[in-house]
C-alpha positions in Angstrom: 3.6 1.1 13.4 6.6 -1.2 13.0 9.7 0.0 11.1 11.6 -2.3 8.8 15.3 -1.3 8.6 18.6 -2.8 7.4 18.8 -5.4 10.1 16.9 -8.6 10.5 13.5 -7.7 11.9 11.8 -9.3 14.9 8.6 -10.5 13.5 6.0 -12.0 15.9 3.0 -14.2 15.2 0.8 -13.4 12.2 -2.0 -11.0 13.0 -5.3 -12.6 13.9 -9.0 -11.6 13.9 -9.6 -8.0 13.0 -6.1 -6.8 13.6 -3.5 -5.7 11.1 0.2 -5.5 11.4 1.6 -2.3 9.7 5.2 -1.7 8.8 7.1 1.2 7.1 10.4 1.3 5.2 12.8 3.9 4.0 13.4 2.7 0.4 16.7 4.5 0.1 18.4 2.0 2.4 21.2 -0.1 1.0 20.2 -3.1 3.1 16.6 -4.2 3.9 15.8 -6.8 6.5 19.3 -8.3 6.6 19.7 -8.4 2.8 21.9 -6.1 0.7 19.9 -4.5 -2.1 22.7 -5.5 -4.5 21.8 -9.1 -3.7 18.0 -8.7 -4.0 17.4 -10.2 -7.4 17.9 -13.9 -6.4 15.3 -13.4 -3.6 12.6 -12.1 -6.0 10.6 -14.3 -8.4 10.7 -14.1 -12.2 7.9 -11.7 -12.4 9.4 -9.3 -10.0 12.8 -9.5 -11.6 11.3 -8.8 -15.0 9.5 -5.8 -13.6 12.6 -4.5 -12.0 14.5 -4.9 -15.2 12.1 -2.6 -17.0 12.7 0.3 -14.7 15.2 2.6 -16.3 15.7 5.3 -13.7 18.0 4.2 -10.8 15.7 5.7 -8.2 12.7 3.9 -9.4 14.6 0.6 -9.5 15.9 1.2 -6.0 12.5 1.8 -4.6 11.0 -1.2 -6.3 13.7 -3.6 -5.2 13.7 -2.3 -1.6 9.9 -2.5 -1.2 9.6 -5.9 -2.8 12.5 -7.3 -0.8 11.0 -5.9 2.3 7.6 -7.5 1.4 9.3 -10.9 1.1 11.3 -10.5 4.3 8.1 -9.7 6.2 5.9 -12.3 4.6 8.6 -15.0 5.1 8.8 -14.0 8.8 5.1 -14.4 9.3 4.8 -17.6 7.3 8.0 -19.3 8.6 9.6 -19.3 5.2 12.8 -17.9 3.6 12.0 -14.7 1.7 12.7 -16.4 -1.7 10.4 -19.3 -0.8 7.3 -17.1 -0.6 5.1 -17.8 -3.6 3.1 -14.9 -4.9 0.1 -14.9 -7.2 -2.7 -12.7 -8.4 -6.3 -13.1 -7.5 -9.0 -12.8 -10.2 -10.0 -9.2 -10.9 -13.5 -8.5 -9.5 -14.3 -6.3 -12.5 -13.4 -8.6 -15.4 -12.4 -12.0 -13.9 -8.9 -12.0 -15.4 -6.0 -13.0 -13.1 -4.6 -9.5 -12.5 -6.4 -8.6 -9.3 -5.1 -8.2 -5.8 -1.6 -9.7 -5.1 -1.8 -12.7 -2.8 0.2 -15.5 -1.2 -0.3 -18.6 -3.2 -2.4 -21.0 -1.2 -3.7 -18.2 1.1 -3.1 -18.1 4.8 -2.2 -14.4 5.1 -3.5 -11.3 3.3 -1.1 -8.4 2.6 -0.9 -5.0 0.8 2.0 -2.9 -0.3 2.2 0.8 -1.2 5.1 3.1 -1.9 5.4 6.8 -2.7 8.5 9.0 -2.8 11.1 7.2 -0.6 8.6 5.6 1.7 6.9 2.1 1.6 4.1 0.8 3.8 3.1 -2.8 4.3 0.0 -4.3 5.9 -0.7 -7.9 6.9 -3.9 -9.4 8.2 -6.0 -12.5 8.5 -8.7 -10.7 6.5 -8.6 -8.8 3.2 -6.6 -5.6 3.7 -5.5 -2.6 1.7 -2.9 0.1 2.5 -1.8 3.3 0.8 0.8 6.0 1.3 0.8 9.2 -0.8 3.2 12.1 -0.9 1.5 15.5 -0.7 0.9 16.5 -4.3 1.7 19.7 -6.0 -0.9 22.3 -6.9 -1.2 21.0 -10.6 -1.9 17.5 -9.5 -4.5 18.7 -7.0 -6.4 20.4 -9.9 -6.1 17.3 -12.1 -7.4 14.9 -9.5 -10.1 16.9 -7.6 -12.8 16.5 -10.2 -12.3 12.7 -10.4 -13.4 12.3 -6.7 -16.9 12.0 -5.3 -18.6 15.4 -5.7 -18.8 15.9 -1.9 -15.1 15.2 -1.6 -14.4 17.7 -4.4 -16.5 20.3 -2.6 -14.7 19.7 0.7 -11.3 20.2 -0.9 -12.4 23.3 -2.8 -13.4 24.9 0.4 -9.8 24.7 1.8 -6.9 27.1 1.2 -4.1 26.0 -1.1 -1.7 24.2 1.3 -4.4 22.6 3.4 -6.0 21.4 0.2 -2.8 19.7 -0.9 -2.5 17.9 2.5 -6.2 17.0 2.5 -5.9 15.5 -1.0 -3.1 13.2 0.1 -5.4 12.2 2.9 -8.4 11.4 0.8 -6.4 9.8 -2.0 -4.6 7.4 0.5 -8.0 6.5 2.0 -9.6 5.8 -1.3 -6.6 3.9 -2.7 -6.4 1.7 0.4 -10.1 0.8 0.0 -9.8 0.1 -3.7 -6.7 -2.0 -3.1 -8.6 -4.0 -0.5 -11.5 -4.7 -2.9 -9.1 -5.7 -5.6 -10.7 -3.3 -8.1 -7.9 -0.8 -8.0 -8.6 2.3 -10.2 -10.5 0.3 -12.8 -13.8 1.8 -11.6 -12.5 5.3 -11.0 -12.2 7.4 -7.8 -15.7 8.8 -7.5 -17.3 6.1 -5.4 -17.6 5.4 -2.6 -17.6 8.6 -0.6 -14.7 8.4 2.0 -14.3 12.1 2.8 -11.4 14.6 3.0 -12.1 15.6 6.6 -10.1 14.8 9.8 -11.5 11.2 9.9 -12.6 8.9 7.1 -16.2 8.2 6.4 -16.9 4.5 7.0 -17.9 2.2 4.1 -20.1 -0.9 4.8 -18.1 -4.0 5.2 -14.8 -2.1 5.8 -12.9 -0.5 8.6 -11.0 2.6 7.4 -8.5 4.5 9.4 -5.7 7.0 8.8 -2.1 6.0 9.7 0.7 8.0 11.1 3.0 9.3 8.4 6.0 11.6 8.2 5.4 15.2 7.2 4.6 15.5 3.6 2.7 12.2 3.4 -0.7 10.8 4.0 -1.4 7.1 4.7 -4.5 5.0 5.3 -5.5 1.4 6.0 -8.7 -0.5 4.9 -9.6 -3.7 6.7 -12.4 -6.0 5.7 -15.0 -6.6 8.4 -16.0 -10.2 8.8 -19.7 -10.8 9.3 
C-alpha cells in the first residue's frame, strides 16, 4: 500500500500484467501531491469543477477536491503528464449503453478506480480493469437497512454475528461487492444481491475476477477487484 501525502510522490512505472498499484490518502490534508487544495480547481476539468461547486458542506467539498486532485497527481505520474493534462471520460454503461459507465482515461492506456469514505480515499491503477472500494464501518441502523439487500447467504452470515462483529463484517462485504461492481462498470444499477462474495475472513472468488481485501485503518474495510485476463 502506497500513501499519498502533501509532498510530491515518487511514482514508478505503471503496473503491468495482473498487478495493481494501490494508494491511500487522508482527505483532510491541506496539500495533496505537492498542490495546495486552495489551488485545486484549475487542475480539475470542467466536469469536476462543476461537481465540486454543487457540494454545499465544506467537509464534502474538501474530500472531493482532495481525492480528485490526488487521482490526477497519480494518473499524471504514471502517464508522464501534468495533472491538469490528464483527460478523463466515461465508458459506456454495460447495463444501458449510455456514456455514464466506469470512469476512464481518454484514449486508454491505464485503468483506475477511486473510492472515498469518511476522511479516507483509496486509488487503484492497473493494466487491466480494476475496482476499489473503502467503507467506514456503518452504524447499527445502516446494517439493518443494507443486510436484506445482499445475497441471501451473505445476509445469513451477517445475521449469525453479534452486533459489533456484524458491523465490521458488513463494511468488509460491502467493500468487496462495491469493488467488484465498480470493476464491471455496472455500479449499483443491478443491486447488491449478486454475485455472492461472502462476509467471512476471505472473499469468495468470482469467475473472471481476482478479489482481495486490503489493509485499512481501524473503523474501515477495503477491497480490490482485478479482472483476470484469459
